[in-house]
A tleap script that builds the chain and sets N, CA, C and O, in Angstrom:
source leaprc.protein.ff14SB
mol = sequence {
  NMET ALA ASN PRO SER LYS GLN ARG GLY THR
  ALA TRP GLU SER ALA LEU VAL ALA TYR LEU
  ARG GLU HIE HIE ASN PRO GLY ALA HIE ARG
  ASN VAL GLN MET GLY ALA LYS ASP ILE GLY
  ASP ILE ASP GLY TYR TYR LEU HIE ALA LEU
  GLU ALA LYS ALA GLU LYS THR ILE THR LEU
  SER SER TYR ILE ALA GLN ALA ASN ARG GLU
  ALA VAL HIE VAL GLY GLN PRO TYR GLY CYS
  ALA VAL ILE LYS ARG ARG MET LYS GLY THR
  ALA ASN GLY TYR VAL VAL ARG ASP VAL ALA
  THR ASP VAL ARG LEU MET ASN ARG MET ARG
  ASP MET GLU ALA ALA LEU LYS ASP ALA ALA
  PHE ASP ARG TRP TYR ALA LEU ASP LYS GLN
  HIE ARG GLU ALA CALA
}
set mol.1.N position { 133.452 89.970 188.932 }
set mol.1.CA position { 134.772 89.581 188.454 }
set mol.1.C position { 135.718 90.748 188.705 }
set mol.1.O position { 135.622 91.774 188.032 }
set mol.2.N position { 136.622 90.608 189.657 }
set mol.2.CA position { 137.490 91.705 190.078 }
set mol.2.C position { 138.755 91.824 189.242 }
set mol.2.O position { 139.347 92.902 189.197 }
set mol.3.N position { 139.192 90.760 188.580 }
set mol.3.CA position { 140.449 90.765 187.836 }
set mol.3.C position { 140.250 91.421 186.464 }
set mol.3.O position { 139.541 90.870 185.621 }
set mol.4.N position { 140.877 92.611 186.221 }
set mol.4.CA position { 140.684 93.301 184.941 }
set mol.4.C position { 141.157 92.484 183.734 }
set mol.4.O position { 140.544 92.562 182.669 }
set mol.5.N position { 142.229 91.709 183.876 }
set mol.5.CA position { 142.712 90.875 182.764 }
set mol.5.C position { 141.680 89.814 182.409 }
set mol.5.O position { 141.423 89.555 181.233 }
set mol.6.N position { 141.096 89.210 183.424 }
set mol.6.CA position { 140.061 88.197 183.207 }
set mol.6.C position { 138.837 88.828 182.546 }
set mol.6.O position { 138.217 88.216 181.677 }
set mol.7.N position { 138.488 90.044 182.953 }
set mol.7.CA position { 137.359 90.754 182.355 }
set mol.7.C position { 137.605 91.020 180.877 }
set mol.7.O position { 136.706 90.841 180.056 }
set mol.8.N position { 138.826 91.450 180.530 }
set mol.8.CA position { 139.158 91.701 179.120 }
set mol.8.C position { 139.067 90.414 178.308 }
set mol.8.O position { 138.538 90.409 177.196 }
set mol.9.N position { 139.586 89.323 178.869 }
set mol.9.CA position { 139.530 88.037 178.176 }
set mol.9.C position { 138.100 87.562 177.964 }
set mol.9.O position { 137.753 87.080 176.886 }
set mol.10.N position { 137.282 87.697 178.985 }
set mol.10.CA position { 135.878 87.287 178.880 }
set mol.10.C position { 135.141 88.152 177.862 }
set mol.10.O position { 134.342 87.644 177.075 }
set mol.11.N position { 135.407 89.451 177.876 }
set mol.11.CA position { 134.763 90.358 176.917 }
set mol.11.C position { 135.166 90.002 175.489 }
set mol.11.O position { 134.329 90.028 174.587 }
set mol.12.N position { 136.447 89.669 175.276 }
set mol.12.CA position { 136.929 89.293 173.947 }
set mol.12.C position { 136.278 87.991 173.490 }
set mol.12.O position { 135.839 87.888 172.345 }
set mol.13.N position { 136.213 87.005 174.370 }
set mol.13.CA position { 135.558 85.740 174.018 }
set mol.13.C position { 134.092 85.977 173.652 }
set mol.13.O position { 133.597 85.418 172.673 }
set mol.14.N position { 133.409 86.794 174.427 }
set mol.14.CA position { 131.995 87.085 174.150 }
set mol.14.C position { 131.840 87.805 172.817 }
set mol.14.O position { 130.918 87.505 172.058 }
set mol.15.N position { 132.726 88.748 172.523 }
set mol.15.CA position { 132.674 89.464 171.244 }
set mol.15.C position { 132.923 88.502 170.081 }
set mol.15.O position { 132.261 88.593 169.047 }
set mol.16.N position { 133.880 87.580 170.247 }
set mol.16.CA position { 134.160 86.592 169.200 }
set mol.16.C position { 132.962 85.683 168.962 }
set mol.16.O position { 132.617 85.392 167.817 }
set mol.17.N position { 132.332 85.238 170.034 }
set mol.17.CA position { 131.155 84.374 169.895 }
set mol.17.C position { 130.058 85.126 169.144 }
set mol.17.O position { 129.430 84.563 168.247 }
set mol.18.N position { 129.823 86.369 169.492 }
set mol.18.CA position { 128.792 87.155 168.804 }
set mol.18.C position { 129.124 87.294 167.325 }
set mol.18.O position { 128.243 87.166 166.476 }
set mol.19.N position { 130.384 87.554 167.014 }
set mol.19.CA position { 130.807 87.704 165.619 }
set mol.19.C position { 130.637 86.394 164.857 }
set mol.19.O position { 130.105 86.383 163.747 }
set mol.20.N position { 131.089 85.293 165.452 }
set mol.20.CA position { 130.961 83.989 164.799 }
set mol.20.C position { 129.499 83.614 164.596 }
set mol.20.O position { 129.141 83.062 163.555 }
set mol.21.N position { 128.661 83.904 165.567 }
set mol.21.CA position { 127.233 83.592 165.422 }
set mol.21.C position { 126.623 84.364 164.253 }
set mol.21.O position { 125.784 83.830 163.528 }
set mol.22.N position { 127.031 85.593 164.070 }
set mol.22.CA position { 126.462 86.411 162.994 }
set mol.22.C position { 127.035 86.059 161.623 }
set mol.22.O position { 126.308 86.076 160.630 }
set mol.23.N position { 128.321 85.742 161.557 }
set mol.23.CA position { 128.993 85.603 160.261 }
set mol.23.C position { 129.419 84.182 159.889 }
set mol.23.O position { 129.830 83.949 158.752 }
set mol.24.N position { 129.330 83.230 160.819 }
set mol.24.CA position { 129.895 81.911 160.534 }
set mol.24.C position { 129.008 80.757 161.005 }
set mol.24.O position { 128.625 79.903 160.205 }
set mol.25.N position { 128.682 80.730 162.293 }
set mol.25.CA position { 127.974 79.578 162.860 }
set mol.25.C position { 127.071 80.041 164.004 }
set mol.25.O position { 127.567 80.414 165.067 }
set mol.26.N position { 125.767 80.021 163.801 }
set mol.26.CA position { 124.847 80.464 164.856 }
set mol.26.C position { 124.960 79.666 166.155 }
set mol.26.O position { 124.500 80.119 167.203 }
set mol.27.N position { 125.563 78.493 166.091 }
set mol.27.CA position { 125.704 77.656 167.283 }
set mol.27.C position { 127.000 77.866 168.055 }
set mol.27.O position { 127.259 77.139 169.014 }
set mol.28.N position { 127.819 78.838 167.665 }
set mol.28.CA position { 129.089 79.080 168.367 }
set mol.28.C position { 128.815 79.426 169.832 }
set mol.28.O position { 127.831 80.093 170.154 }
set mol.29.N position { 129.709 78.958 170.715 }
set mol.29.CA position { 129.550 79.252 172.136 }
set mol.29.C position { 130.889 79.130 172.860 }
set mol.29.O position { 131.825 78.492 172.379 }
set mol.30.N position { 130.947 79.766 174.038 }
set mol.30.CA position { 132.131 79.666 174.886 }
set mol.30.C position { 132.146 78.295 175.549 }
set mol.30.O position { 131.102 77.764 175.929 }
set mol.31.N position { 133.335 77.732 175.681 }
set mol.31.CA position { 133.500 76.438 176.344 }
set mol.31.C position { 133.760 76.621 177.830 }
set mol.31.O position { 134.292 77.644 178.261 }
set mol.32.N position { 133.379 75.624 178.602 }
set mol.32.CA position { 133.747 75.556 180.007 }
set mol.32.C position { 135.199 75.103 180.061 }
set mol.32.O position { 135.586 74.182 179.342 }
set mol.33.N position { 136.004 75.737 180.902 }
set mol.33.CA position { 137.410 75.364 181.018 }
set mol.33.C position { 137.530 73.952 181.594 }
set mol.33.O position { 136.816 73.583 182.526 }
set mol.34.N position { 138.453 73.166 181.017 }
set mol.34.CA position { 138.571 71.757 181.378 }
set mol.34.C position { 139.878 71.426 182.102 }
set mol.34.O position { 140.167 70.249 182.313 }
set mol.35.N position { 140.668 72.415 182.484 }
set mol.35.CA position { 141.924 72.153 183.186 }
set mol.35.C position { 142.973 71.586 182.253 }
set mol.35.O position { 143.229 72.149 181.188 }
set mol.36.N position { 143.585 70.471 182.643 }
set mol.36.CA position { 144.682 69.874 181.876 }
set mol.36.C position { 144.249 69.417 180.488 }
set mol.36.O position { 145.074 69.361 179.576 }
set mol.37.N position { 142.987 69.096 180.313 }
set mol.37.CA position { 142.461 68.647 179.018 }
set mol.37.C position { 141.571 69.716 178.393 }
set mol.37.O position { 140.516 69.412 177.836 }
set mol.38.N position { 142.009 70.978 178.492 }
set mol.38.CA position { 141.247 72.103 177.957 }
set mol.38.C position { 140.959 71.882 176.474 }
set mol.38.O position { 141.786 71.319 175.758 }
set mol.39.N position { 139.800 72.319 176.016 }
set mol.39.CA position { 139.362 72.085 174.639 }
set mol.39.C position { 139.201 73.374 173.844 }
set mol.39.O position { 138.482 73.400 172.845 }
set mol.40.N position { 139.860 74.436 174.277 }
set mol.40.CA position { 139.759 75.711 173.584 }
set mol.40.C position { 138.710 76.596 174.218 }
set mol.40.O position { 137.856 76.129 174.972 }
set mol.41.N position { 138.780 77.876 173.909 }
set mol.41.CA position { 137.886 78.842 174.530 }
set mol.41.C position { 136.507 78.880 173.886 }
set mol.41.O position { 135.508 79.119 174.565 }
set mol.42.N position { 136.449 78.644 172.577 }
set mol.42.CA position { 135.193 78.782 171.841 }
set mol.42.C position { 134.984 77.578 170.940 }
set mol.42.O position { 135.903 77.131 170.254 }
set mol.43.N position { 133.769 77.062 170.950 }
set mol.43.CA position { 133.380 75.978 170.059 }
set mol.43.C position { 132.500 76.565 168.962 }
set mol.43.O position { 131.668 77.434 169.220 }
set mol.44.N position { 132.690 76.086 167.747 }
set mol.44.CA position { 131.837 76.538 166.656 }
set mol.44.C position { 132.586 77.252 165.547 }
set mol.44.O position { 131.965 77.816 164.647 }
set mol.45.N position { 133.922 77.238 165.596 }
set mol.45.CA position { 134.727 77.755 164.491 }
set mol.45.C position { 135.130 76.522 163.699 }
set mol.45.O position { 136.013 75.774 164.118 }
set mol.46.N position { 134.500 76.312 162.578 }
set mol.46.CA position { 134.545 75.074 161.813 }
set mol.46.C position { 135.934 74.452 161.755 }
set mol.46.O position { 136.895 75.096 161.333 }
set mol.47.N position { 136.033 73.203 162.180 }
set mol.47.CA position { 137.233 72.363 162.138 }
set mol.47.C position { 138.359 72.824 163.063 }
set mol.47.O position { 139.458 72.272 162.999 }
set mol.48.N position { 138.119 73.814 163.918 }
set mol.48.CA position { 139.183 74.389 164.742 }
set mol.48.C position { 138.885 74.338 166.239 }
set mol.48.O position { 137.737 74.442 166.672 }
set mol.49.N position { 139.950 74.174 167.007 }
set mol.49.CA position { 139.941 74.534 168.419 }
set mol.49.C position { 140.430 75.974 168.440 }
set mol.49.O position { 141.506 76.276 167.924 }
set mol.50.N position { 139.649 76.853 169.032 }
set mol.50.CA position { 139.956 78.281 168.993 }
set mol.50.C position { 140.386 78.745 170.378 }
set mol.50.O position { 139.664 78.569 171.359 }
set mol.51.N position { 141.554 79.330 170.439 }
set mol.51.CA position { 142.091 79.909 171.661 }
set mol.51.C position { 142.025 81.427 171.516 }
set mol.51.O position { 142.700 81.999 170.660 }
set mol.52.N position { 141.218 82.079 172.346 }
set mol.52.CA position { 141.027 83.533 172.268 }
set mol.52.C position { 142.010 84.226 173.209 }
set mol.52.O position { 142.155 83.837 174.368 }
set mol.53.N position { 142.684 85.260 172.695 }
set mol.53.CA position { 143.678 85.983 173.498 }
set mol.53.C position { 143.470 87.484 173.371 }
set mol.53.O position { 143.360 88.021 172.268 }
set mol.54.N position { 143.419 88.149 174.515 }
set mol.54.CA position { 143.319 89.613 174.573 }
set mol.54.C position { 144.306 90.082 175.625 }
set mol.54.O position { 143.920 90.440 176.738 }
set mol.55.N position { 145.574 90.077 175.267 }
set mol.55.CA position { 146.631 90.394 176.218 }
set mol.55.C position { 147.477 91.544 175.697 }
set mol.55.O position { 147.589 91.759 174.491 }
set mol.56.N position { 148.060 92.268 176.618 }
set mol.56.CA position { 148.914 93.400 176.256 }
set mol.56.C position { 150.179 92.914 175.549 }
set mol.56.O position { 150.607 93.490 174.548 }
set mol.57.N position { 150.766 91.848 176.084 }
set mol.57.CA position { 151.975 91.273 175.489 }
set mol.57.C position { 151.586 90.011 174.733 }
set mol.57.O position { 151.038 89.075 175.316 }
set mol.58.N position { 151.869 89.986 173.440 }
set mol.58.CA position { 151.490 88.864 172.582 }
set mol.58.C position { 152.645 87.875 172.489 }
set mol.58.O position { 153.767 88.251 172.150 }
set mol.59.N position { 152.362 86.600 172.794 }
set mol.59.CA position { 153.363 85.535 172.700 }
set mol.59.C position { 152.822 84.443 171.776 }
set mol.59.O position { 152.218 83.469 172.225 }
set mol.60.N position { 153.054 84.631 170.484 }
set mol.60.CA position { 152.473 83.749 169.475 }
set mol.60.C position { 152.827 82.287 169.693 }
set mol.60.O position { 151.959 81.422 169.578 }
set mol.61.N position { 154.078 81.997 170.005 }
set mol.61.CA position { 154.488 80.592 170.111 }
set mol.61.C position { 153.693 79.857 171.181 }
set mol.61.O position { 153.290 78.714 170.967 }
set mol.62.N position { 153.462 80.483 172.317 }
set mol.62.CA position { 152.698 79.794 173.362 }
set mol.62.C position { 151.226 79.677 172.980 }
set mol.62.O position { 150.583 78.678 173.301 }
set mol.63.N position { 150.690 80.680 172.303 }
set mol.63.CA position { 149.286 80.621 171.875 }
set mol.63.C position { 149.063 79.471 170.896 }
set mol.63.O position { 148.087 78.730 171.008 }
set mol.64.N position { 149.977 79.331 169.937 }
set mol.64.CA position { 149.827 78.292 168.915 }
set mol.64.C position { 150.016 76.910 169.534 }
set mol.64.O position { 149.272 75.983 169.216 }
set mol.65.N position { 150.998 76.768 170.410 }
set mol.65.CA position { 151.202 75.481 171.081 }
set mol.65.C position { 149.953 75.099 171.872 }
set mol.65.O position { 149.531 73.943 171.848 }
set mol.66.N position { 149.367 76.062 172.568 }
set mol.66.CA position { 148.157 75.803 173.341 }
set mol.66.C position { 146.995 75.424 172.425 }
set mol.66.O position { 146.278 74.463 172.703 }
set mol.67.N position { 146.805 76.162 171.347 }
set mol.67.CA position { 145.705 75.866 170.409 }
set mol.67.C position { 145.871 74.482 169.788 }
set mol.67.O position { 144.892 73.748 169.646 }
set mol.68.N position { 147.087 74.120 169.419 }
set mol.68.CA position { 147.334 72.807 168.821 }
set mol.68.C position { 147.079 71.677 169.824 }
set mol.68.O position { 146.521 70.642 169.459 }
set mol.69.N position { 147.482 71.867 171.080 }
set mol.69.CA position { 147.196 70.865 172.124 }
set mol.69.C position { 145.691 70.698 172.307 }
set mol.69.O position { 145.182 69.581 172.406 }
set mol.70.N position { 144.991 71.827 172.351 }
set mol.70.CA position { 143.553 71.781 172.586 }
set mol.70.C position { 142.809 71.174 171.402 }
set mol.70.O position { 141.768 70.544 171.587 }
set mol.71.N position { 143.328 71.356 170.185 }
set mol.71.CA position { 142.724 70.712 169.016 }
set mol.71.C position { 142.779 69.196 169.178 }
set mol.71.O position { 141.811 68.505 168.862 }
set mol.72.N position { 143.892 68.679 169.663 }
set mol.72.CA position { 144.023 67.238 169.905 }
set mol.72.C position { 143.011 66.807 170.972 }
set mol.72.O position { 142.332 65.793 170.809 }
set mol.73.N position { 142.911 67.572 172.058 }
set mol.73.CA position { 141.988 67.222 173.148 }
set mol.73.C position { 140.539 67.138 172.682 }
set mol.73.O position { 139.789 66.263 173.114 }
set mol.74.N position { 140.147 68.057 171.794 }
set mol.74.CA position { 138.738 68.114 171.376 }
set mol.74.C position { 138.475 67.311 170.097 }
set mol.74.O position { 137.323 67.140 169.698 }
set mol.75.N position { 139.547 66.814 169.450 }
set mol.75.CA position { 139.369 66.011 168.244 }
set mol.75.C position { 139.142 66.834 166.985 }
set mol.75.O position { 138.521 66.352 166.038 }
set mol.76.N position { 139.630 68.054 166.961 }
set mol.76.CA position { 139.547 68.896 165.763 }
set mol.76.C position { 140.869 68.804 165.004 }
set mol.76.O position { 141.918 68.630 165.625 }
set mol.77.N position { 140.842 68.916 163.676 }
set mol.77.CA position { 142.084 68.791 162.923 }
set mol.77.C position { 142.999 70.012 163.007 }
set mol.77.O position { 144.190 69.901 162.717 }
set mol.78.N position { 142.465 71.184 163.399 }
set mol.78.CA position { 143.269 72.408 163.371 }
set mol.78.C position { 143.083 73.197 164.660 }
set mol.78.O position { 142.010 73.202 165.263 }
set mol.79.N position { 144.158 73.860 165.061 }
set mol.79.CA position { 144.105 74.781 166.189 }
set mol.79.C position { 144.496 76.162 165.706 }
set mol.79.O position { 145.323 76.301 164.804 }
set mol.80.N position { 143.906 77.180 166.302 }
set mol.80.CA position { 144.290 78.550 165.976 }
set mol.80.C position { 144.085 79.441 167.184 }
set mol.80.O position { 143.276 79.148 168.064 }
set mol.81.N position { 144.823 80.520 167.210 }
set mol.81.CA position { 144.634 81.552 168.219 }
set mol.81.C position { 143.981 82.738 167.529 }
set mol.81.O position { 144.361 83.109 166.418 }
set mol.82.N position { 142.994 83.329 168.193 }
set mol.82.CA position { 142.372 84.543 167.679 }
set mol.82.C position { 142.724 85.640 168.671 }
set mol.82.O position { 142.316 85.616 169.832 }
set mol.83.N position { 143.497 86.605 168.177 }
set mol.83.CA position { 144.116 87.609 169.038 }
set mol.83.C position { 143.454 88.958 168.827 }
set mol.83.O position { 143.287 89.424 167.700 }
set mol.84.N position { 143.081 89.572 169.939 }
set mol.84.CA position { 142.468 90.893 169.876 }
set mol.84.C position { 143.504 91.920 169.440 }
set mol.84.O position { 144.624 91.964 169.950 }
set mol.85.N position { 143.100 92.731 168.493 }
set mol.85.CA position { 143.951 93.832 168.042 }
set mol.85.C position { 143.583 95.060 168.870 }
set mol.85.O position { 142.418 95.455 168.920 }
set mol.86.N position { 144.551 95.644 169.499 }
set mol.86.CA position { 144.296 96.788 170.384 }
set mol.86.C position { 143.621 97.929 169.647 }
set mol.86.O position { 144.011 98.301 168.540 }
set mol.87.N position { 142.616 98.467 170.279 }
set mol.87.CA position { 141.895 99.649 169.790 }
set mol.87.C position { 141.114 99.383 168.497 }
set mol.87.O position { 140.770 100.322 167.780 }
set mol.88.N position { 140.838 98.129 168.203 }
set mol.88.CA position { 140.103 97.761 166.988 }
set mol.88.C position { 138.949 96.832 167.348 }
set mol.88.O position { 138.920 96.248 168.431 }
set mol.89.N position { 138.000 96.707 166.423 }
set mol.89.CA position { 136.852 95.836 166.625 }
set mol.89.C position { 137.179 94.378 166.367 }
set mol.89.O position { 138.284 94.030 165.950 }
set mol.90.N position { 136.205 93.547 166.623 }
set mol.90.CA position { 136.376 92.095 166.528 }
set mol.90.C position { 136.842 91.648 165.140 }
set mol.90.O position { 137.734 90.807 165.031 }
set mol.91.N position { 136.259 92.193 164.099 }
set mol.91.CA position { 136.605 91.794 162.732 }
set mol.91.C position { 138.054 92.111 162.384 }
set mol.91.O position { 138.581 91.570 161.411 }
set mol.92.N position { 138.700 92.960 163.143 }
set mol.92.CA position { 140.090 93.334 162.876 }
set mol.92.C position { 141.096 92.555 163.721 }
set mol.92.O position { 142.289 92.859 163.708 }
set mol.93.N position { 140.609 91.542 164.462 }
set mol.93.CA position { 141.522 90.695 165.223 }
set mol.93.C position { 142.344 89.829 164.283 }
set mol.93.O position { 142.142 89.843 163.069 }
set mol.94.N position { 143.260 89.087 164.850 }
set mol.94.CA position { 144.153 88.244 164.054 }
set mol.94.C position { 143.870 86.765 164.315 }
set mol.94.O position { 143.737 86.350 165.466 }
set mol.95.N position { 143.778 85.976 163.254 }
set mol.95.CA position { 143.711 84.518 163.376 }
set mol.95.C position { 145.098 84.005 163.037 }
set mol.95.O position { 145.629 84.301 161.966 }
set mol.96.N position { 145.690 83.234 163.948 }
set mol.96.CA position { 147.078 82.814 163.794 }
set mol.96.C position { 147.182 81.301 163.951 }
set mol.96.O position { 146.616 80.720 164.878 }
set mol.97.N position { 147.915 80.668 163.029 }
set mol.97.CA position { 148.243 79.241 163.101 }
set mol.97.C position { 149.704 79.095 162.691 }
set mol.97.O position { 150.279 80.000 162.087 }
set mol.98.N position { 150.286 77.978 163.015 }
set mol.98.CA position { 151.637 77.736 162.515 }
set mol.98.C position { 151.543 77.343 161.035 }
set mol.98.O position { 150.471 76.994 160.541 }
set mol.99.N position { 152.668 77.405 160.350 }
set mol.99.CA position { 152.701 77.140 158.913 }
set mol.99.C position { 152.250 75.720 158.606 }
set mol.99.O position { 151.506 75.506 157.648 }
set mol.100.N position { 152.684 74.744 159.399 }
set mol.100.CA position { 152.293 73.349 159.146 }
set mol.100.C position { 150.774 73.189 159.195 }
set mol.100.O position { 150.193 72.505 158.352 }
set mol.101.N position { 150.137 73.812 160.171 }
set mol.101.CA position { 148.676 73.741 160.279 }
set mol.101.C position { 148.023 74.429 159.092 }
set mol.101.O position { 147.058 73.912 158.530 }
set mol.102.N position { 148.538 75.588 158.707 }
set mol.102.CA position { 147.951 76.321 157.594 }
set mol.102.C position { 148.085 75.549 156.282 }
set mol.102.O position { 147.156 75.532 155.474 }
set mol.103.N position { 149.225 74.917 156.070 }
set mol.103.CA position { 149.412 74.125 154.845 }
set mol.103.C position { 148.442 72.949 154.831 }
set mol.103.O position { 147.856 72.649 153.790 }
set mol.104.N position { 148.263 72.275 155.973 }
set mol.104.CA position { 147.282 71.183 156.030 }
set mol.104.C position { 145.878 71.689 155.707 }
set mol.104.O position { 145.122 71.023 154.999 }
set mol.105.N position { 145.531 72.864 156.226 }
set mol.105.CA position { 144.213 73.446 155.956 }
set mol.105.C position { 144.058 73.809 154.480 }
set mol.105.O position { 143.019 73.528 153.883 }
set mol.106.N position { 145.068 74.423 153.894 }
set mol.106.CA position { 145.000 74.795 152.475 }
set mol.106.C position { 144.942 73.558 151.584 }
set mol.106.O position { 144.226 73.551 150.583 }
set mol.107.N position { 145.690 72.508 151.940 }
set mol.107.CA position { 145.624 71.263 151.173 }
set mol.107.C position { 144.226 70.661 151.226 }
set mol.107.O position { 143.709 70.179 150.218 }
set mol.108.N position { 143.623 70.693 152.404 }
set mol.108.CA position { 142.257 70.178 152.538 }
set mol.108.C position { 141.298 70.997 151.674 }
set mol.108.O position { 140.469 70.434 150.959 }
set mol.109.N position { 141.409 72.316 151.739 }
set mol.109.CA position { 140.524 73.166 150.948 }
set mol.109.C position { 140.707 72.911 149.457 }
set mol.109.O position { 139.729 72.818 148.716 }
set mol.110.N position { 141.945 72.799 149.021 }
set mol.110.CA position { 142.226 72.525 147.614 }
set mol.110.C position { 141.588 71.203 147.185 }
set mol.110.O position { 140.927 71.130 146.149 }
set mol.111.N position { 141.793 70.158 147.996 }
set mol.111.CA position { 141.268 68.838 147.649 }
set mol.111.C position { 139.742 68.804 147.682 }
set mol.111.O position { 139.119 68.201 146.809 }
set mol.112.N position { 139.144 69.439 148.668 }
set mol.112.CA position { 137.680 69.467 148.763 }
set mol.112.C position { 137.070 70.276 147.621 }
set mol.112.O position { 136.025 69.903 147.088 }
set mol.113.N position { 137.704 71.366 147.247 }
set mol.113.CA position { 137.195 72.153 146.117 }
set mol.113.C position { 137.288 71.347 144.830 }
set mol.113.O position { 136.367 71.375 144.013 }
set mol.114.N position { 138.388 70.631 144.643 }
set mol.114.CA position { 138.530 69.811 143.439 }
set mol.114.C position { 137.454 68.717 143.405 }
set mol.114.O position { 136.882 68.435 142.352 }
set mol.115.N position { 137.186 68.108 144.556 }
set mol.115.CA position { 136.158 67.061 144.615 }
set mol.115.C position { 134.778 67.638 144.314 }
set mol.115.O position { 134.001 67.030 143.577 }
set mol.116.N position { 134.472 68.792 144.870 }
set mol.116.CA position { 133.174 69.416 144.599 }
set mol.116.C position { 133.065 69.835 143.136 }
set mol.116.O position { 132.019 69.665 142.508 }
set mol.117.N position { 134.139 70.377 142.606 }
set mol.117.CA position { 134.151 70.802 141.201 }
set mol.117.C position { 133.887 69.612 140.286 }
set mol.117.O position { 133.150 69.732 139.307 }
set mol.118.N position { 134.489 68.454 140.600 }
set mol.118.CA position { 134.279 67.244 139.806 }
set mol.118.C position { 132.857 66.693 139.963 }
set mol.118.O position { 132.248 66.254 138.987 }
set mol.119.N position { 132.337 66.717 141.183 }
set mol.119.CA position { 131.055 66.084 141.468 }
set mol.119.C position { 129.853 66.966 141.133 }
set mol.119.O position { 128.810 66.466 140.712 }
set mol.120.N position { 130.003 68.276 141.321 }
set mol.120.CA position { 128.864 69.190 141.126 }
set mol.120.C position { 129.398 70.546 140.676 }
set mol.120.O position { 129.457 71.496 141.456 }
set mol.121.N position { 129.788 70.618 139.390 }
set mol.121.CA position { 130.438 71.827 138.889 }
set mol.121.C position { 129.577 73.076 139.079 }
set mol.121.O position { 130.096 74.114 139.490 }
set mol.122.N position { 128.275 73.002 138.793 }
set mol.122.CA position { 127.420 74.183 138.929 }
set mol.122.C position { 127.391 74.693 140.365 }
set mol.122.O position { 127.432 75.900 140.603 }
set mol.123.N position { 127.319 73.773 141.316 }
set mol.123.CA position { 127.341 74.160 142.741 }
set mol.123.C position { 128.680 74.783 143.097 }
set mol.123.O position { 128.726 75.813 143.770 }
set mol.124.N position { 129.783 74.162 142.645 }
set mol.124.CA position { 131.113 74.716 142.901 }
set mol.124.C position { 131.223 76.118 142.310 }
set mol.124.O position { 131.728 77.029 142.966 }
set mol.125.N position { 130.756 76.296 141.082 }
set mol.125.CA position { 130.848 77.589 140.399 }
set mol.125.C position { 130.079 78.666 141.172 }
set mol.125.O position { 130.580 79.774 141.362 }
set mol.126.N position { 128.869 78.340 141.613 }
set mol.126.CA position { 128.056 79.303 142.354 }
set mol.126.C position { 128.718 79.692 143.682 }
set mol.126.O position { 128.730 80.866 144.054 }
set mol.127.N position { 129.264 78.709 144.386 }
set mol.127.CA position { 129.943 78.997 145.647 }
set mol.127.C position { 131.222 79.800 145.418 }
set mol.127.O position { 131.521 80.729 146.168 }
set mol.128.N position { 131.970 79.438 144.381 }
set mol.128.CA position { 133.185 80.178 144.069 }
set mol.128.C position { 132.862 81.639 143.781 }
set mol.128.O position { 133.531 82.543 144.282 }
set mol.129.N position { 131.841 81.860 142.978 }
set mol.129.CA position { 131.429 83.226 142.642 }
set mol.129.C position { 130.990 83.982 143.905 }
set mol.129.O position { 131.374 85.134 144.108 }
set mol.130.N position { 130.200 83.340 144.733 }
set mol.130.CA position { 129.708 83.971 145.970 }
set mol.130.C position { 130.866 84.424 146.863 }
set mol.130.O position { 130.855 85.545 147.372 }
set mol.131.N position { 131.860 83.561 147.051 }
set mol.131.CA position { 132.972 83.892 147.936 }
set mol.131.C position { 133.920 84.912 147.319 }
set mol.131.O position { 134.512 85.712 148.045 }
set mol.132.N position { 134.078 84.905 146.012 }
set mol.132.CA position { 134.908 85.927 145.377 }
set mol.132.C position { 134.266 87.302 145.496 }
set mol.132.O position { 134.960 88.298 145.701 }
set mol.133.N position { 132.945 87.360 145.369 }
set mol.133.CA position { 132.240 88.641 145.474 }
set mol.133.C position { 132.259 89.178 146.911 }
set mol.133.O position { 132.220 90.389 147.124 }
set mol.134.N position { 132.319 88.285 147.877 }
set mol.134.CA position { 132.329 88.713 149.280 }
set mol.134.C position { 133.682 89.276 149.696 }
set mol.134.O position { 133.771 89.987 150.697 }
set mol.135.N position { 134.725 88.974 148.949 }
set mol.135.CA position { 136.082 89.410 149.332 }
set mol.135.C position { 136.291 90.895 149.172 }
set mol.135.O position { 137.378 91.399 149.454 }
savepdb mol mol.pdb
quit
């Protein structure tokens, strides 16, 4: 691979997949590019089409528009861009969505937590405690 920009992008995608496999979903993997009906760079970020970006100049609006289009293509409810932070490791990258997408995600989380709390309070309590301690 002779193109340095392409090499940086591939390295970032690979680092993200490794991070997601360790901390989120062991089945995460890079997607094959689909052209006009692209489905995001990485599969396995729960409920999201993930667009990975490792560029010198950051253009959030185009990244979010691309992620949202790809979410529709792949049938996921949310799109996000995961942007490499210069001179930092994978865990210090940025996950970016537009406000409308984030509000839809927070509403879903609120409603699902309320449903779990009603249906299985002990399970909800244990999960709530686990995630608060991890923060």
